[in-house]
C-alpha positions in Angstrom: -6.3 -31.7 9.6 -9.2 -31.9 7.2 -12.6 -32.3 9.4 -14.7 -29.9 7.2 -17.4 -30.8 5.1 -16.1 -27.5 2.9 -13.5 -27.9 0.6 -11.1 -25.0 0.3 -12.3 -24.0 -3.3 -16.1 -24.2 -1.6 -14.8 -22.1 1.6 -13.5 -19.5 -0.7 -16.4 -19.4 -3.0 -18.6 -19.1 -0.2 -17.1 -16.1 1.3 -16.8 -14.4 -2.4 -20.3 -14.8 -2.8 -21.4 -13.5 0.6 -21.4 -9.9 2.4 -19.1 -7.5 1.1 -18.1 -6.4 4.8 -16.9 -9.8 5.4 -15.2 -9.9 2.7 -13.5 -6.6 3.1 -12.5 -7.8 6.3 -10.7 -10.6 5.3 -8.8 -9.5 2.2 -8.7 -5.7 2.1 -11.0 -5.8 -1.2 -14.6 -5.9 -2.6 -15.0 -9.2 -4.0 -15.1 -7.3 -7.4 -11.7 -5.8 -7.3 -10.6 -9.5 -6.2 -12.1 -11.5 -9.5 -10.6 -8.6 -11.4 -7.4 -9.3 -10.1 -7.7 -13.0 -10.0 -8.6 -13.1 -13.8 -5.6 -10.7 -14.7 -3.1 -13.2 -12.9 -4.8 -16.5 -14.5 -5.4 -14.5 -17.8 -1.6 -13.9 -18.1 -0.4 -17.3 -16.9 1.3 -15.9 -13.9 -0.9 -18.2 -11.4 -2.3 -21.6 -13.2 -4.7 -23.8 -11.2 -3.9 -27.3 -10.0 -6.0 -30.3 -9.2 -6.6 -28.9 -5.8 -5.8 -25.2 -5.7 -7.0 -23.0 -8.2 -6.1 -19.3 -8.7 -9.1 -17.8 -7.1 -8.0 -20.1 -3.6 -4.2 -19.1 -4.2 -5.1 -15.8 -4.4 -7.6 -15.6 -1.2 -5.3 -17.1 0.9 -2.3 -14.7 0.1 -4.3 -11.9 0.8 -6.0 -13.2 4.0 -2.4 -13.5 5.2 -1.1 -10.3 4.4 -4.6 -8.6 5.5 -5.0 -10.0 9.1 -1.6 -11.1 9.9 -2.9 -14.6 10.3 -0.8 -17.5 11.0 0.3 -20.2 8.8 -1.7 -22.7 11.1 -4.9 -20.9 11.2 -5.1 -20.4 7.3 -4.5 -23.7 6.7 -7.3 -25.0 9.0 -9.9 -22.3 7.5 -9.1 -23.7 3.9 -8.2 -27.0 4.6 -4.6 -27.2 3.0 -1.4 -28.3 4.5 0.8 -26.1 6.5 3.8 -26.7 3.8 1.2 -26.4 0.8 -0.6 -23.2 2.4 3.5 -22.0 2.6 4.3 -22.9 -1.0 1.4 -20.7 -2.7 2.1 -18.0 -0.3 5.8 -17.3 -1.5 4.6 -18.1 -5.3 1.7 -15.2 -5.4 4.0 -13.0 -3.3 6.7 -13.6 -6.2 3.8 -12.9 -8.9 2.6 -9.3 -7.2 5.8 -8.2 -6.9 6.9 -8.7 -10.4 3.7 -6.4 -11.2 4.8 -3.7 -9.0 5.7 -1.2 -11.9 2.1 -2.0 -13.3 0.2 -1.0 -10.0 2.6 2.1 -9.2 3.1 4.2 -11.9 5.7 7.4 -11.8 3.7 10.7 -11.9 2.8 12.8 -15.2 4.9 15.7 -14.9 3.6 16.7 -18.6 0.3 18.3 -17.2 -1.4 20.3 -14.1 -3.5 18.3 -11.6 -6.6 18.5 -12.2 -7.4 18.8 -8.7 -5.2 21.9 -8.7 -6.7 23.2 -12.1 -10.2 23.0 -10.1 -9.4 25.3 -7.4 -8.3 28.5 -9.4 -7.4 31.0 -6.5 -6.7 28.6 -4.0 -3.9 26.3 -5.4 -3.0 28.0 -8.3 -0.8 29.2 -9.8 1.2 28.5 -6.6 1.0 24.7 -7.2 0.7 24.1 -10.6 4.1 22.2 -10.9 2.8 20.2 -7.8 3.2 16.5 -8.7 1.7 14.8 -5.5 2.4 13.9 -1.8 4.9 12.6 0.0 4.0 11.0 3.5 4.9 7.9 5.6 3.0 5.0 8.0 4.1 2.7 10.1 2.3 -0.9 9.7 2.9 -3.4 12.9 5.0 -6.5 11.9 6.9 -9.3 14.3 10.5 -9.1 13.0 13.1 -11.5 13.7 14.1 -11.9 17.4 17.5 -11.0 17.5 17.3 -7.6 15.9 14.0 -7.2 17.3 14.6 -3.4 18.9 15.5 -2.1 15.9 12.2 -2.3 14.7 10.7 -0.2 17.7 9.3 3.0 16.6 8.6 6.0 19.0 5.5 4.9 19.8 6.9 1.8 21.3 5.5 -0.8 19.2 7.3 -3.1 16.2 6.7 -1.4 12.8 7.8 -1.5 9.0 8.1 2.3 8.1 6.6 2.8 4.6 7.2 5.8 2.5 5.0 6.3 0.0 4.1 9.0 -2.9 0.8 9.9 -4.2 -1.3 11.9 -7.0 -3.7 14.1 -6.2 -6.5 11.4 -7.8 -5.1 9.3 -4.8 -3.1 6.8 -6.8 -0.1 5.6 -5.4 2.9 6.9 -7.5 5.6 5.5 -5.4 6.2 3.1 -2.4 9.2 1.9 -0.4 8.6 -0.7 2.3 10.9 -2.7 4.8 13.0 -0.2 6.6 12.5 -0.5 10.4 10.4 1.4 12.3 12.9 3.3 14.1 14.1 4.6 10.7 13.4 8.1 10.3 11.7 9.5 7.7 14.1 11.6 6.2 16.9 8.9 5.8 14.3 7.2 4.2 13.7 9.5 1.4 17.2 10.1 0.8 17.6 6.3 0.3 15.1 6.0 -1.9 16.4 8.9 -4.0 19.9 7.6 -4.1 19.2 3.8 -4.0 15.5 2.9 -4.7 14.6 4.5 -7.7 12.3 7.4 -6.5 10.8 9.5 -9.0 12.5 12.8 -9.4 10.7 15.4 -11.5 12.7 16.8 -14.8 13.7 20.0 -15.3 11.0 22.7 -14.9 8.6 22.9 -17.9 9.0 26.5 -17.5 10.7 29.7 -15.4 7.6 30.1 -13.3 6.7 26.6 -12.7 8.6 24.2 -10.6 7.9 20.4 -10.5 7.8 19.0 -7.0 6.0 17.3 -4.0 4.3 18.4 -1.1 6.6 16.8 1.7 5.4 15.6 5.3 6.8 18.0 7.8 8.7 15.1 9.5 10.2 14.3 6.3 11.4 18.2 5.3 11.2 21.3 6.9 13.0 23.4 4.2 9.6 24.4 2.1 7.5 27.8 2.2 6.8 29.0 5.8 3.9 27.4 7.1 2.4 30.7 8.1 1.3 31.2 4.5 -1.9 30.6 3.7 -1.2 28.4 0.6 1.4 26.2 2.3 -1.2 25.6 5.2 -3.7 24.8 2.7 -1.8 21.9 1.1 -0.5 20.8 4.3 -4.5 19.9 5.2 -4.6 18.5 1.5 -1.5 16.0 2.3 -3.2 15.5 5.4 -6.7 14.6 3.6 -4.6 12.2 0.9 -3.0 10.5 3.8 -6.2 9.8 6.0 -8.3 8.8 3.0 -5.5 6.0 1.8 -5.2 4.7 5.7 -8.4 5.4 7.7 -9.8 1.9 5.9 -7.0 0.2 7.1 -7.1 1.2 10.2 -10.9 0.7 10.7 -10.9 -3.2 10.3 -11.2 -4.7 13.8 -7.8 -7.1 12.9 -5.9 -3.8 13.2 -4.5 -2.9 16.6 -3.2 0.7 17.3 -0.8 1.4 19.8 
């Protein structure tokens, strides 16, 4: 139903030129970041404007659905497009974003010691000179198909995807694996990431004294050094701090419902 004085493009520009808190609550990114991404997709010809929907519209609708879990009906009404048009462009943008995954998520640099390790001489060095990142998991709420919904219930009792991520110490993702049921154990995800999904394995050690490795979540692996050592305890705290920094903004949005 088209009953607004504003077209979809006018609505998008109104939001993008408005308050940053509103923009972030709708698409989980700043307006400047959105415009950079839109220019990238449009400049490469990955998305093209049509008579009724420009590149900003296409990308904004996609991000609004992903960020808020909004229904097709709601987004179609908000931006004054038919449900068929909204659905078609959502999947087109999804395909384009997935094609860029190797540009946005890159393997870690195995050749240098991470800058955060260098800056904390005596606390992390030399014990963690070969540490290239941290591995952790998170559960993102989802709506699975009815026929196999039980498998998506996690240990906290709600439907979710279990997502495995790795990041460097400068807060950049170096690997991500999504799509596993909420009931899937973290250790199984890591095993399958290594065996089937291209998890970046460090090459042989740079020297006899340095071992390239990740800091693992305790739910993924418990074969590392004793948690009683000061060094291991510090790195556990660091891993938790990195994970919190990545996900606290997501959980702070009003549309996120923690269980």
